[in-house]
C-alpha positions in Angstrom: 11.6 -45.7 35.7 13.3 -43.1 33.2 13.5 -44.0 29.7 15.4 -41.3 27.2 13.5 -40.1 24.5 16.0 -41.1 22.0 15.6 -44.9 23.1 11.3 -44.2 22.9 11.7 -42.5 19.8 14.0 -45.2 17.8 11.4 -48.2 19.7 8.5 -46.2 17.5 10.4 -45.5 14.6 11.0 -49.6 14.5 7.6 -50.4 15.1 6.3 -48.3 12.6 9.1 -49.7 10.1 7.9 -53.2 11.0 4.2 -52.3 10.7 3.7 -49.6 7.4 6.7 -51.4 6.0 7.3 -47.6 4.4 9.7 -48.0 1.4 13.3 -47.7 2.5 13.7 -44.7 0.4 11.4 -42.7 2.1 12.4 -43.4 5.4 16.0 -42.0 4.1 14.5 -39.3 2.3 12.8 -38.3 6.1 15.9 -38.8 7.8 18.3 -37.1 5.6 15.8 -34.1 5.4 15.3 -33.3 8.9 18.5 -33.5 9.6 19.2 -30.8 6.8 15.9 -28.7 7.9 17.1 -29.0 11.7 20.5 -27.2 10.5 18.8 -24.5 7.8 17.8 -21.0 7.9 14.1 -22.4 8.8 15.3 -24.3 12.1 14.6 -20.8 14.4 10.6 -20.7 12.8 10.2 -24.5 13.0 11.3 -24.4 16.6 8.0 -22.9 18.5 5.6 -25.3 16.7 8.1 -28.4 17.6 7.9 -27.3 21.4 
């Protein structure tokens, strides 16, 4: 059975949010910060560590 990576990550996020119950502002800051960081000049620097 093959599960897409995005679906697996979404499921982990839902379970993590339900178990840990972080504040909503923290979840939004991490999502928006990751999106901005991925499109910034630092993306090529971070890329080797993510892979």
